[in-house]
C-alpha positions as CSV (number, residue, x, y, z in Angstrom):
1,M,0.0,0.0,0.1
2,E,1.0,3.6,-0.6
3,Q,1.0,6.4,1.9
4,S,-1.3,8.3,-0.5
5,D,-3.9,5.8,0.3
6,Y,-4.3,7.2,3.7
7,D,-6.0,10.2,2.6
8,E,-8.8,8.2,1.2
9,W,-9.2,5.8,4.1
10,G,-11.4,6.2,7.1
11,F,-10.2,6.2,10.8
12,D,-11.0,2.5,11.3
13,T,-9.4,1.5,8.1
14,L,-6.2,3.3,9.1
15,A,-6.2,1.7,12.6
16,V,-6.2,-1.7,10.9
17,R,-4.1,-1.2,7.8
18,A,-2.0,1.9,7.9
19,G,1.9,1.3,8.0
20,Q,1.8,-2.4,7.1
21,A,4.4,-3.5,4.5
22,R,4.2,-7.2,4.0
23,T,7.5,-9.2,3.6
24,S,8.1,-11.9,0.9
25,E,6.5,-14.4,3.3
26,G,3.0,-12.9,2.7
27,E,2.0,-12.5,6.3
28,Q,-1.5,-11.2,7.2
29,S,-0.5,-10.0,10.7
30,E,2.3,-7.8,11.1
31,P,5.6,-9.6,12.1
32,I,7.8,-8.8,15.0
33,F,11.3,-8.0,14.1
34,L,13.2,-9.0,17.2
35,T,16.8,-8.2,16.1
36,S,19.2,-5.6,17.4
37,S,21.0,-5.1,14.1
38,Y,20.9,-5.7,10.3
39,V,23.2,-7.1,7.8
40,F,24.5,-5.1,4.8
41,G,25.1,-6.4,1.4
42,S,28.5,-4.6,1.2
43,A,30.7,-2.2,3.0
44,A,29.6,0.5,0.6
45,Q,25.9,-0.1,1.6
46,A,26.8,0.0,5.3
47,A,28.6,3.4,4.7
48,A,25.6,4.7,2.7
49,R,23.2,3.7,5.4
50,F,25.1,5.3,8.2
51,S,25.5,8.6,6.1
52,G,21.8,8.8,5.4
53,D,22.4,8.5,1.6
54,N,20.8,5.1,1.4
55,P,17.6,4.9,3.7
56,G,17.1,1.7,5.5
57,N,17.6,-0.3,8.8
58,I,20.8,0.2,10.7
59,Y,20.3,-0.7,14.3
60,S,17.1,-1.2,16.3
61,R,17.6,1.6,18.7
62,F,16.3,4.0,15.9
63,T,15.3,1.7,12.9
64,N,13.0,-1.3,13.4
65,P,10.2,-2.3,11.1
66,T,7.8,-3.2,13.7
67,V,8.3,0.0,15.5
68,R,8.2,1.9,12.2
69,T,4.8,0.3,11.4
70,F,3.3,1.5,14.7
71,E,4.8,5.1,14.1
72,Q,3.2,5.3,10.7
73,R,-0.1,3.9,11.9
74,L,-0.4,6.4,14.8
75,A,0.8,9.4,12.7
76,A,-1.9,8.5,10.3
77,L,-4.6,8.3,13.0
78,E,-3.4,11.6,14.6
79,G,-3.2,13.3,11.1
80,G,0.5,14.2,11.6
81,E,3.4,13.9,9.2
82,R,5.7,11.7,11.5
83,A,5.6,9.9,14.7
84,V,8.5,8.7,16.8
85,A,7.9,5.8,19.3
86,T,9.5,5.9,22.6
87,A,10.1,3.6,25.7
88,S,7.2,5.2,28.0
89,G,4.9,8.2,28.0
90,M,7.4,10.1,30.1
91,A,10.1,9.1,27.7
92,A,7.9,11.0,25.0
93,V,7.8,14.1,27.1
94,L,11.5,13.9,27.8
95,S,12.4,13.4,24.2
96,T,10.3,16.4,23.2
97,C,11.8,18.7,25.8
98,M,15.4,17.6,25.1
99,A,15.1,17.9,21.4
100,L,13.4,21.2,21.3
101,L,14.7,23.2,24.3
102,K,18.0,24.6,25.5
103,T,19.4,26.3,28.6
104,G,17.4,29.6,29.2
105,D,14.3,28.5,27.4
106,H,11.0,28.6,29.3
107,I,7.9,26.5,29.4
108,V,4.3,27.4,30.4
109,S,2.5,24.3,31.5
110,S,-1.0,23.6,32.8
111,R,-1.0,23.0,36.6
112,A,-3.4,20.1,35.7
113,I,-1.0,17.6,34.4
114,F,0.3,14.1,35.4
115,G,2.2,14.5,38.5
116,T,5.4,12.9,37.3
117,T,5.5,15.4,34.4
118,T,5.4,18.1,37.0
119,V,8.3,16.5,38.8
120,F,10.2,16.2,35.6
121,F,9.7,19.9,34.9
122,N,10.5,21.1,38.3
123,N,13.4,18.6,39.5
124,Y,15.1,17.8,36.3
125,L,14.7,20.2,33.4
126,A,15.3,23.0,36.0
127,R,18.7,21.6,36.5
128,F,19.6,22.4,32.9
129,G,18.3,26.0,33.2
130,I,14.9,25.4,31.7
131,A,12.4,27.1,33.9
132,T,8.5,26.2,34.1
133,T,5.6,28.5,35.0
134,Y,2.2,27.1,35.7
135,A,-1.2,28.4,34.6
136,A,-4.7,27.3,35.1
137,L,-5.7,25.1,32.2
138,T,-8.9,27.1,31.4
139,D,-7.8,30.6,32.1
140,L,-6.6,32.0,28.8
141,A,-5.5,35.3,30.5
142,Q,-3.1,33.4,32.8
143,W,-1.4,31.8,29.8
144,E,-1.0,35.2,28.0
145,A,0.5,36.7,31.2
146,A,2.8,33.8,31.7
147,I,4.4,33.8,28.4
148,G,7.8,35.7,28.2
149,P,10.4,36.6,25.5
150,N,12.2,33.1,26.2
151,T,9.1,31.0,26.3
152,R,9.4,28.0,23.8
153,L,6.7,25.6,24.8
154,L,3.2,25.6,26.0
155,F,2.3,22.1,27.5
156,I,-1.1,20.8,28.3
157,E,-3.2,17.6,29.0
158,T,-6.6,17.7,27.9
159,P,-8.9,16.4,29.5
160,S,-6.5,16.8,32.5
161,N,-5.5,14.3,35.0
162,P,-7.4,13.7,37.4
163,L,-10.0,16.4,37.2
164,T,-10.8,16.0,33.6
165,E,-10.8,19.8,32.9
166,V,-10.9,20.6,29.2
167,A,-8.6,23.0,27.4
168,D,-9.5,25.1,24.4
169,I,-6.9,23.6,22.1
170,Q,-7.6,26.1,19.2
171,A,-7.5,29.2,21.5
172,L,-4.2,28.1,23.1
173,A,-2.7,27.3,19.6
174,E,-3.5,30.8,18.5
175,I,-1.9,32.2,21.7
176,A,1.2,30.2,21.3
177,H,1.7,30.9,17.6
178,R,1.1,34.6,18.1
179,R,3.8,34.7,20.8
180,G,6.2,32.5,18.8
181,C,5.8,29.4,20.9
182,L,5.0,25.7,20.2
183,L,1.8,24.1,21.6
184,V,2.2,20.5,22.9
185,V,-0.7,18.4,23.8
186,D,-0.8,15.1,25.9
187,N,-3.6,13.3,24.1
188,C,-3.5,10.3,26.3
189,F,-7.0,10.4,27.8
190,C,-8.8,10.9,24.5
191,T,-6.6,9.3,21.8
192,P,-7.1,10.2,18.2
193,A,-10.3,8.2,18.3
194,L,-12.0,11.0,20.3
195,Q,-9.8,14.2,19.7
196,R,-7.2,15.1,17.0
197,P,-5.2,18.1,18.5
198,L,-3.1,18.7,15.4
199,E,-6.3,19.5,13.4
200,L,-7.1,22.3,16.1
201,G,-3.7,23.9,15.8
202,A,-1.3,22.1,18.1
203,D,2.2,21.5,16.9
204,I,3.0,18.3,18.8
205,V,1.0,15.5,20.4
206,V,2.4,13.2,23.0
207,H,1.0,9.8,24.2
208,S,1.6,7.3,26.9
209,A,1.0,4.4,24.5
210,T,0.7,2.3,27.8
211,K,-2.8,3.6,28.3
212,Y,-5.6,3.3,25.7
213,L,-3.4,2.7,22.7
214,D,-2.7,-0.6,24.2
215,G,-6.0,-1.0,26.0
216,Q,-5.1,-3.9,28.1
217,G,-2.4,-3.0,30.5
218,R,0.4,-5.2,28.8
219,C,3.3,-2.9,27.8
220,L,5.1,0.3,28.4
221,G,5.5,2.8,25.4
222,G,5.2,6.3,24.3
223,A,5.1,8.5,21.1
224,V,5.5,11.9,19.8
225,I,3.6,13.1,16.8
226,G,3.9,16.1,14.6
227,S,5.7,17.6,11.5
228,E,8.6,16.2,9.8
229,A,10.8,19.0,10.8
230,L,9.9,19.1,14.4
231,V,9.3,15.3,15.0
232,G,11.2,13.6,12.1
233,K,14.3,15.7,12.5
234,D,14.6,17.0,16.0
235,V,12.8,14.4,18.2
236,Y,14.0,11.5,16.0
237,G,17.6,12.9,16.2
238,F,17.4,12.8,20.0
239,L,16.0,9.3,20.0
240,R,18.7,8.1,17.7
241,T,21.5,9.5,19.9
242,A,20.1,9.0,23.5
243,G,18.0,5.8,23.0
244,P,14.8,6.0,24.9
245,S,13.5,3.5,22.3
246,M,10.4,1.4,22.1
247,S,10.9,-2.3,21.9
248,P,9.8,-4.2,18.8
249,F,7.6,-6.5,20.7
250,N,5.8,-3.6,22.5
251,A,5.3,-1.9,19.2
252,W,3.6,-5.1,17.9
253,V,1.3,-5.2,20.9
254,F,0.4,-1.5,20.4
255,L,-0.4,-2.3,16.7
256,K,-2.9,-4.8,17.9
257,G,-4.4,-2.4,20.3
258,L,-4.8,0.3,17.6
259,E,-6.9,-2.2,15.6
260,T,-9.7,-2.0,18.0
261,L,-9.0,1.6,19.4
262,R,-12.3,3.5,18.3
263,I,-14.6,0.5,19.3
264,R,-13.0,0.4,22.8
265,M,-13.1,4.1,23.1
266,R,-16.8,4.2,22.4
267,A,-17.5,1.5,25.0
268,H,-15.4,3.2,27.7
269,C,-17.2,6.5,27.1
270,E,-20.7,4.9,27.3
271,S,-19.8,3.1,30.6
272,A,-18.0,6.1,32.0
273,L,-21.1,8.5,31.5
274,A,-23.4,6.1,33.1
275,L,-21.1,5.7,36.1
276,A,-20.6,9.4,36.4
277,Q,-24.5,10.0,36.4
278,W,-24.9,7.3,39.2
279,L,-22.2,8.8,41.2
280,E,-23.9,12.2,41.1
281,A,-26.8,10.8,42.8
282,Q,-24.8,9.2,45.8
283,P,-25.2,11.2,49.0
284,L,-21.5,10.8,50.1
285,V,-20.3,12.3,46.7
286,E,-19.7,16.0,46.8
287,R,-18.8,16.4,43.2
288,V,-18.2,14.4,40.0
289,H,-15.6,15.4,37.3
290,Y,-16.5,14.1,33.9
291,P,-16.8,16.1,30.7
292,G,-19.8,14.2,29.7
293,L,-21.8,15.5,32.5
294,K,-23.9,18.8,31.8
295,T,-22.6,20.0,35.3
296,H,-18.9,19.9,34.0
297,P,-17.7,23.5,33.5
298,Q,-16.3,22.7,30.0
299,H,-19.1,20.4,29.0
300,A,-20.0,22.4,25.9
301,L,-16.4,22.9,24.8
302,A,-15.8,19.1,25.2
303,A,-18.8,18.4,23.1
304,R,-17.4,20.6,20.3
305,Q,-13.7,19.5,20.6
306,Q,-14.1,15.8,21.3
307,S,-16.2,13.1,19.8
308,G,-16.6,11.4,23.2
309,S,-16.0,12.3,26.8
310,G,-13.4,9.6,27.5
311,G,-13.2,6.8,30.0
312,V,-11.7,8.6,33.0
313,L,-13.7,10.2,35.8
314,S,-13.0,11.4,39.4
315,F,-15.2,12.4,42.3
316,E,-14.7,14.0,45.6
317,L,-16.0,12.3,48.7
318,K,-17.2,13.8,51.9
319,G,-14.9,12.7,54.6
320,G,-11.5,13.3,52.9
321,K,-8.7,10.8,52.7
322,T,-10.2,8.5,55.4
323,A,-13.4,8.1,53.2
324,A,-11.4,7.7,50.0
325,W,-9.3,4.9,51.4
326,Q,-12.2,3.2,52.9
327,L,-14.2,3.3,49.6
328,I,-11.1,2.0,47.6
329,D,-10.3,-0.8,50.0
330,A,-13.9,-2.0,50.0
331,T,-14.0,-2.7,46.2
332,T,-13.4,-6.4,45.3
333,M,-13.5,-6.2,41.7
334,I,-12.1,-2.8,40.5
335,S,-8.3,-3.0,40.6
336,I,-6.4,-0.7,42.9
337,T,-3.9,0.5,40.7
338,A,-2.6,4.0,39.3
339,N,-2.6,2.8,35.7
340,L,-5.5,3.8,33.3
341,G,-6.8,3.0,30.0
342,D,-7.2,-0.7,30.7
343,A,-10.0,-3.1,29.8
344,K,-10.1,-3.7,33.5
345,S,-11.4,-0.7,35.6
346,T,-8.9,0.8,38.0
347,I,-9.2,3.0,41.0
348,T,-6.7,5.2,42.8
349,H,-6.2,8.0,45.3
350,P,-4.4,10.7,43.3
351,A,-3.2,12.6,46.4
352,T,-1.1,9.7,47.6
353,T,-0.3,8.0,44.4
354,T,0.0,9.7,41.0
355,H,0.3,13.4,42.6
356,G,1.9,12.1,45.9
357,R,5.4,13.5,45.1
358,L,4.0,17.0,44.6
359,T,4.1,19.4,47.6
360,P,0.8,20.0,49.4
361,E,0.6,23.5,47.9
362,A,1.1,22.2,44.4
363,R,-1.7,19.5,45.0
364,E,-3.9,22.3,46.2
365,Q,-3.4,24.5,43.3
366,A,-4.0,21.4,41.0
367,G,-7.3,20.9,42.8
368,V,-6.1,17.4,44.0
369,T,-8.0,17.2,47.2
370,D,-7.6,14.3,49.9
371,G,-11.1,13.2,49.2
372,L,-10.5,12.8,45.4
373,V,-10.9,9.2,43.9
374,R,-10.1,8.7,40.2
375,I,-11.6,5.8,38.2
376,S,-10.6,4.7,34.6
377,V,-13.7,2.9,33.6
378,G,-13.0,-0.4,31.8
379,L,-15.1,-2.7,29.7
380,E,-17.0,-4.6,32.5
381,D,-20.7,-4.5,32.8
382,V,-21.4,-1.0,34.4
383,N,-23.9,-2.5,36.9
384,D,-21.1,-4.7,38.3
385,L,-18.9,-1.4,38.8
386,K,-21.8,0.3,40.5
387,A,-22.3,-2.7,42.7
388,D,-18.5,-2.7,43.7
389,L,-18.5,0.9,44.6
390,Q,-21.8,0.6,46.5
391,R,-19.8,-1.7,48.9
392,G,-17.5,1.2,49.7
393,F,-20.3,3.6,50.2
394,T,-22.1,1.2,52.6
395,Q,-19.0,0.7,54.7
396,I,-18.4,4.5,55.0
397,V,-22.0,5.0,56.1
398,S,-21.8,2.1,58.6
399,G,-18.4,3.2,60.0
400,V,-17.0,-0.4,59.3
């Protein structure tokens, strides 16, 4: 197949077919190329490969057919020119920043991002003289005010983790470009099945492929998607040299995940909305955070920008940490783990897990309260999820 075919194919066809290049064996399923290196036909060919005059495989740190197929398929789904696969979602953030920033540059980031990303910005990029200022995700005036002459990147997650706030991607892209900055969007919660940030003006999309792109909690991986100049040249150049590479086996697993991506995301969205509506009616719940609810502050924006509200929700319990832990510990089916995007529903207490390394002040600014519980809604029967959570509500009321 030719890449030009991609313009004519729909999303679901791209998810199954894009990037595949059959070998002489005529295989139906994509093969896994478990090899560290490749054999050249001659010394001259080896020299031409290393110089870049002859495109082709050199070393699996940066050229592997299985990884390349995953990259091409994901780029097609996101509407980008190029994707670079990485060893994890954090490796995708690392690669983006190290490739595009230098000492003296400045980032403006949403406060409402994955806690480890905040730690990376504050504890590690800061050592290299790259400063970060934080803004409220939905307050455009704060973003304008935070941008300085040395600002290079604006960084957001939308919907955010764990409060599911929704950013106006188009408006932030316009601000970024008017001020000479790039907009980087973490599209982990929605995936391209529900949201395509590049079409809304973003310059780069990053993913933790570990989450919904896999969909069954099997492997670690990440990706950076964007233009040939930014991603194909700069980010790829960093990966080639520094080596935060995706394994071929993991790439193959993610390829299988992409084949069912839209089907799974629709199911996650349907169950998450039903569970969010049920939680709103529970007396012990003070507030539910889910973009599909009409009570969500950015409900209308999410409806315009996304084709579904996603599979992650959070809610605030009366009784703080004690009540949150009681509820979590009372569940017998939902998995107590900080991962998300799995076919199996997961539950966690963000203040002591995903955002536990932040200072209390930073958690407060991010809205991560002691009573907040996050659920990644899987593919189980939603009535079974309700019953599992009801055990926790019953125990809190009874004081057991």
